[in-house]
C-alpha positions as a Python dict, from the first residue, in 0.01 Angstrom:
ca = {
    (1, 'M'): (0, 0, 0),
    (2, 'I'): (345, -117, -112),
    (3, 'S'): (696, 21, -71),
    (4, 'V'): (959, -127, -301),
    (5, 'I'): (1313, -89, -166),
    (6, 'M'): (1628, -127, -370),
    (7, 'L'): (1981, -82, -243),
    (8, 'T'): (2237, -4, -512),
    (9, 'Y'): (2614, -6, -502),
    (10, 'N'): (2837, 14, -810),
    (11, 'R'): (2585, -145, -1044),
    (12, 'E'): (2577, 105, -1331),
    (13, 'R'): (2576, -188, -1574),
    (14, 'Y'): (2253, -332, -1432),
    (15, 'V'): (2067, -72, -1226),
    (16, 'A'): (1867, 91, -1508),
    (17, 'R'): (1731, -249, -1608),
    (18, 'A'): (1631, -322, -1249),
    (19, 'I'): (1460, 17, -1210),
    (20, 'E'): (1267, -16, -1536),
    (21, 'A'): (1141, -361, -1433),
    (22, 'V'): (988, -209, -1120),
    (23, 'L'): (836, 84, -1310),
    (24, 'R'): (667, -161, -1551),
    (25, 'Q'): (469, -326, -1271),
    (26, 'T'): (100, -386, -1346),
    (27, 'Y'): (28, -297, -983),
    (28, 'R'): (74, 80, -988),
    (29, 'D'): (10, 198, -631),
    (30, 'F'): (360, 178, -490),
    (31, 'E'): (650, 397, -389),
    (32, 'F'): (999, 305, -501),
    (33, 'I'): (1278, 383, -256),
    (34, 'I'): (1630, 362, -397),
    (35, 'I'): (1916, 380, -149),
    (36, 'D'): (2253, 458, -308),
    (37, 'N'): (2495, 290, -70),
    (38, 'G'): (2794, 512, -144),
    (39, 'S'): (2843, 406, -505),
    (40, 'L'): (3170, 503, -671),
    (41, 'D'): (3027, 474, -1022),
    (42, 'R'): (2714, 628, -1182),
    (43, 'S'): (2459, 406, -1004),
    (44, 'G'): (2334, 689, -783),
    (45, 'E'): (2320, 932, -1074),
    (46, 'I'): (2119, 688, -1281),
    (47, 'A'): (1870, 651, -995),
    (48, 'E'): (1837, 1031, -977),
    (49, 'E'): (1769, 1051, -1350),
    (50, 'Y'): (1478, 809, -1313),
    (51, 'A'): (1349, 993, -1005),
    (52, 'K'): (1313, 1310, -1213),
    (53, 'K'): (1087, 1121, -1455),
    (54, 'D'): (867, 929, -1207),
    (55, 'S'): (733, 1081, -886),
    (56, 'R'): (700, 739, -723),
    (57, 'I'): (1079, 716, -694),
    (58, 'L'): (1247, 846, -379),
    (59, 'T'): (1626, 842, -362),
    (60, 'E'): (1873, 875, -78),
    (61, 'H'): (2251, 871, -91),
    (62, 'I'): (2423, 733, 216),
    (63, 'K'): (2779, 656, 318),
    (64, 'A'): (2887, 311, 204),
    (65, 'G'): (2799, 48, 461),
    (66, 'S'): (2653, -297, 503),
    (67, 'I'): (2351, -421, 312),
    (68, 'G'): (2160, -444, 640),
    (69, 'R'): (2229, -78, 715),
    (70, 'G'): (2113, 24, 368),
    (71, 'R'): (1795, -181, 391),
    (72, 'N'): (1716, -35, 733),
    (73, 'A'): (1755, 312, 581),
    (74, 'G'): (1500, 218, 318),
    (75, 'V'): (1255, 69, 566),
    (76, 'S'): (1274, 382, 782),
    (77, 'K'): (1147, 584, 485),
    (78, 'A'): (881, 338, 374),
    (79, 'R'): (518, 447, 402),
    (80, 'G'): (360, 133, 260),
    (81, 'E'): (181, -129, 466),
    (82, 'Y'): (386, -394, 285),
    (83, 'V'): (747, -393, 168),
    (84, 'A'): (915, -570, -125),
    (85, 'F'): (1290, -581, -179),
    (86, 'V'): (1456, -601, -520),
    (87, 'D'): (1826, -619, -594),
    (88, 'D'): (1991, -377, -832),
    (89, 'D'): (2116, -643, -1072),
    (90, 'D'): (1798, -853, -1094),
    (91, 'V'): (1473, -832, -1291),
    (92, 'A'): (1121, -847, -1146),
    (93, 'A'): (843, -979, -1371),
    (94, 'C'): (596, -705, -1462),
    (95, 'D'): (320, -867, -1252),
    (96, 'M'): (529, -958, -946),
    (97, 'L'): (377, -700, -713),
    (98, 'E'): (24, -775, -833),
    (99, 'F'): (85, -1147, -785),
    (100, 'L'): (230, -1111, -434),
    (101, 'Y'): (-31, -862, -319),
    (102, 'G'): (-299, -1096, -449),
    (103, 'L'): (-159, -1375, -230),
    (104, 'I'): (-165, -1137, 67),
    (105, 'T'): (-526, -1026, 22),
    (106, 'E'): (-670, -1362, -82),
    (107, 'N'): (-526, -1536, 222),
    (108, 'Q'): (-512, -1251, 479),
    (109, 'A'): (-142, -1325, 505),
    (110, 'E'): (139, -1109, 641),
    (111, 'I'): (401, -1250, 402),
    (112, 'A'): (374, -1360, 40),
    (113, 'I'): (639, -1552, -156),
    (114, 'C'): (671, -1625, -527),
    (115, 'G'): (905, -1850, -723),
    (116, 'A'): (1212, -1735, -913),
    (117, 'Q'): (1456, -1812, -1192),
    (118, 'K'): (1822, -1728, -1232),
    (119, 'N'): (2017, -1593, -1526),
    (120, 'V'): (2355, -1765, -1548),
    (121, 'N'): (2562, -1633, -1839),
    (122, 'G'): (2246, -1566, -2039),
    (123, 'K'): (2087, -1902, -1965),
    (124, 'I'): (1761, -1890, -1768),
    (125, 'L'): (1742, -2169, -1510),
    (126, 'P'): (1492, -2252, -1232),
    (127, 'H'): (1592, -2115, -893),
    (128, 'S'): (1296, -2189, -667),
    (129, 'M'): (979, -2297, -844),
    (130, 'W'): (683, -2521, -763),
    (131, 'E'): (332, -2559, -901),
    (132, 'E'): (129, -2535, -586),
    (133, 'S'): (-35, -2260, -382),
    (134, 'C'): (52, -2294, -14),
    (135, 'V'): (-61, -2124, 304),
    (136, 'W'): (166, -2182, 601),
    (137, 'D'): (145, -2099, 969),
    (138, 'A'): (461, -1991, 1151),
    (139, 'N'): (582, -2347, 1215),
    (140, 'E'): (522, -2453, 856),
    (141, 'A'): (686, -2144, 705),
    (142, 'V'): (1001, -2184, 914),
    (143, 'A'): (1012, -2558, 845),
    (144, 'E'): (996, -2485, 472),
    (145, 'L'): (1280, -2236, 508),
    (146, 'L'): (1492, -2496, 686),
    (147, 'K'): (1423, -2742, 401),
    (148, 'R'): (1542, -2474, 149),
    (149, 'K'): (1327, -2594, -139),
    (150, 'R'): (1012, -2378, -152),
    (151, 'N'): (1134, -2112, 88),
    (152, 'N'): (1473, -1950, 140),
    (153, 'A'): (1634, -1666, 329),
    (154, 'G'): (1668, -1428, 34),
    (155, 'M'): (1466, -1108, 67),
    (156, 'P'): (1363, -1066, -300),
    (157, 'T'): (1057, -1275, -404),
    (158, 'K'): (883, -1174, -81),
    (159, 'L'): (622, -915, 16),
    (160, 'I'): (635, -854, 390),
    (161, 'K'): (413, -656, 624),
    (162, 'K'): (618, -355, 732),
    (163, 'E'): (521, -409, 1094),
    (164, 'L'): (738, -723, 1100),
    (165, 'L'): (1038, -534, 961),
    (166, 'D'): (990, -263, 1225),
    (167, 'R'): (985, -525, 1499),
    (168, 'E'): (1307, -689, 1377),
    (169, 'P'): (1543, -454, 1188),
    (170, 'F'): (1816, -600, 969),
    (171, 'K'): (2145, -681, 1139),
    (172, 'E'): (2396, -418, 1031),
    (173, 'N'): (2734, -544, 1152),
    (174, 'C'): (2741, -839, 914),
    (175, 'H'): (2781, -925, 546),
    (176, 'Y'): (2485, -1160, 496),
    (177, 'E'): (2192, -992, 667),
    (178, 'D'): (1921, -1218, 525),
    (179, 'I'): (2035, -1535, 705),
    (180, 'W'): (2019, -1350, 1038),
    (181, 'V'): (1660, -1227, 1015),
    (182, 'C'): (1443, -1386, 746),
    (183, 'Y'): (1340, -1682, 960),
    (184, 'K'): (1232, -1441, 1234),
    (185, 'Y'): (981, -1275, 1001),
    (186, 'M'): (838, -1619, 918),
    (187, 'A'): (819, -1704, 1289),
    (188, 'M'): (641, -1377, 1372),
    (189, 'A'): (385, -1405, 1091),
    (190, 'D'): (61, -1586, 1165),
    (191, 'K'): (21, -1671, 797),
    (192, 'T'): (254, -1689, 496),
    (193, 'A'): (113, -1745, 146),
    (194, 'A'): (344, -1893, -115),
    (195, 'Y'): (310, -1995, -479),
    (196, 'G'): (614, -2098, -680),
    (197, 'L'): (533, -1937, -1013),
    (198, 'P'): (851, -1751, -1119),
    (199, 'K'): (802, -1376, -1088),
    (200, 'Y'): (1163, -1274, -1029),
    (201, 'C'): (1494, -1347, -1202),
    (202, 'F'): (1827, -1334, -1021),
    (203, 'T'): (2136, -1243, -1221),
    (204, 'R'): (2431, -1459, -1122),
    (205, 'H'): (2776, -1305, -1165),
    (206, 'T'): (3099, -1287, -969),
    (207, 'G'): (3002, -951, -820),
    (208, 'N'): (2703, -1090, -628),
    (209, 'N'): (2735, -1061, -251),
    (210, 'S'): (2655, -1431, -219),
    (211, 'S'): (2828, -1555, -535),
    (212, 'F'): (3059, -1775, -328),
    (213, 'T'): (2761, -1997, -238),
    (214, 'Q'): (2739, -2098, -606),
    (215, 'D'): (3105, -2197, -621),
    (216, 'A'): (3228, -2407, -331),
    (217, 'S'): (3591, -2325, -404),
    (218, 'R'): (3530, -1956, -319),
    (219, 'W'): (3425, -2005, 45),
    (220, 'R'): (3651, -1826, 293),
    (221, 'P'): (3683, -1883, 670),
    (222, 'E'): (3520, -1554, 764),
    (223, 'Q'): (3215, -1641, 554),
    (224, 'I'): (3183, -1984, 713),
    (225, 'E'): (3219, -1830, 1057),
    (226, 'E'): (2940, -1578, 996),
    (227, 'Y'): (2706, -1850, 875),
    (228, 'L'): (2791, -2060, 1181),
    (229, 'A'): (2718, -1767, 1414),
    (230, 'A'): (2389, -1691, 1237),
    (231, 'F'): (2278, -2054, 1245),
    (232, 'R'): (2374, -2086, 1613),
    (233, 'E'): (2151, -1787, 1690),
    (234, 'R'): (1878, -1932, 1465),
    (235, 'T'): (1882, -2260, 1656),
    (236, 'E'): (1842, -2080, 1988),
    (237, 'Y'): (1565, -1853, 1859),
    (238, 'I'): (1357, -2122, 1691),
    (239, 'S'): (1400, -2368, 1979),
    (240, 'T'): (1256, -2101, 2210),
    (241, 'E'): (983, -1951, 1990),
    (242, 'L'): (880, -2263, 1796),
    (243, 'P'): (987, -2557, 2017),
    (244, 'G'): (818, -2809, 1788),
    (245, 'L'): (1094, -2740, 1534),
    (246, 'T'): (1384, -2791, 1776),
    (247, 'D'): (1492, -3126, 1630),
    (248, 'M'): (1478, -2991, 1273),
    (249, 'V'): (1671, -2672, 1341),
    (250, 'R'): (1937, -2856, 1540),
    (251, 'Y'): (1978, -3102, 1255),
    (252, 'S'): (1995, -2813, 1005),
    (253, 'E'): (2285, -2653, 1192),
    (254, 'W'): (2484, -2978, 1201),
    (255, 'S'): (2396, -3046, 836),
    (256, 'Y'): (2559, -2716, 745),
    (257, 'M'): (2868, -2807, 947),
    (258, 'I'): (2923, -3147, 785),
    (259, 'S'): (2860, -2995, 441),
    (260, 'M'): (3122, -2727, 502),
    (261, 'C'): (3369, -2980, 640),
    (262, 'D'): (3333, -3174, 317),
    (263, 'K'): (3383, -2858, 109),
    (264, 'I'): (3695, -2762, 304),
    (265, 'K'): (3846, -3104, 242),
    (266, 'T'): (3726, -3155, -114),
    (267, 'Y'): (3829, -2811, -242),
    (268, 'R'): (4127, -2775, -7),
    (269, 'L'): (4004, -2437, 111),
    (270, 'T'): (4289, -2229, 252),
    (271, 'G'): (4289, -2076, 600),
    (272, 'C'): (4002, -2295, 721),
    (273, 'G'): (4189, -2517, 965),
    (274, 'T'): (4054, -2346, 1279),
    (275, 'V'): (3692, -2334, 1172),
    (276, 'F'): (3715, -2696, 1051),
    (277, 'S'): (3834, -2801, 1396),
    (278, 'Q'): (3551, -2608, 1562),
    (279, 'M'): (3290, -2778, 1345),
    (280, 'A'): (3453, -3118, 1391),
    (281, 'D'): (3440, -3077, 1771),
    (282, 'A'): (3071, -2979, 1757),
    (283, 'L'): (2984, -3274, 1530),
    (284, 'R'): (3172, -3521, 1752),
    (285, 'K'): (3002, -3382, 2062),
    (286, 'N'): (2656, -3417, 1907),
    (287, 'R'): (2724, -3717, 1686),
    (288, 'Q'): (2467, -3948, 1846),
    (289, 'E'): (2180, -3701, 1816),
    (290, 'F'): (2282, -3606, 1463),
    (291, 'M'): (2317, -3968, 1347),
    (292, 'D'): (1982, -4059, 1505),
    (293, 'S'): (1800, -3762, 1352),
    (294, 'S'): (1504, -3852, 1132),
    (295, 'Y'): (1622, -3578, 891),
    (296, 'I'): (1978, -3696, 833),
    (297, 'Q'): (2072, -3801, 478),
    (298, 'E'): (2274, -4110, 394),
    (299, 'F'): (2556, -3905, 241),
    (300, 'E'): (2582, -3708, 567),
    (301, 'K'): (2624, -4034, 760),
    (302, 'N'): (2896, -4134, 514),
    (303, 'W'): (3076, -3802, 559),
    (304, 'M'): (3060, -3838, 938),
    (305, 'A'): (3234, -4173, 907),
    (306, 'E'): (3477, -4064, 635),
    (307, 'Y'): (3607, -3768, 835),
    (308, 'G'): (3631, -3960, 1163),
    (309, 'F'): (3361, -3768, 1347),
    (310, 'L'): (3206, -4087, 1489),
    (311, 'E'): (3514, -4141, 1703),
    (312, 'G'): (3658, -3972, 2008),
}
């Protein structure tokens, strides 16, 4: 019923731990697809060693490429009705699959989401947790994702019907594939079941693909530009497919812009002059709608005034 997909690249320090966490699952009826994305260390070899011991593991070695390309390679091999993604430096709780599949079957849902923790230098902290079982329709699931409290764009912590992944493959010519597609899966699903009990633990370290989001001083212009492009596409998609969320998704895009403008100024980010000007122009152009939004926060209004975006 379930295909677990893990992409690994140069994670020989962590990958065995990640594999063993999957193999300890209380839900046993799964296949485990490990895609070695052109590792230069022993990550692929370690995966092969485990595959020799457990017939549920399937491995494939591909030329190094984007995360989206690697995940698509895994999905193309998946035979399960549902797919879960785990990262090669994280740890899944032993009952994660059982918990997520239970949410699917109990609620006839196409997507299930659990809560998570994060390991920061050995300290376990909450990442996304809440003590409530929720069942959302497409509008509610996407709205929760835009709020970024009980739902987020990360692929781990989710069990997704494979049919949705087939309908919308991961974007391959990008660095941050999840922000381009996760909301589309929520929009396509009639029902998403979510319960914030932590069943997954992210490991935070400087080698994470998204580590810069945890340290504002590490943002670079090309990263900001990709997020802007993804959010621009998200606004267009959601406004068309779920028009009731148009005001929220438009606000969310501008909220990102003013937040990044503040980061650029506060942390004196280098090379960001052009993208700052682009965001400033967009915020000035839409300042009335943004300032009148029912979602806007007081600190965002203050930033708009502080950086002169209410003028011109």
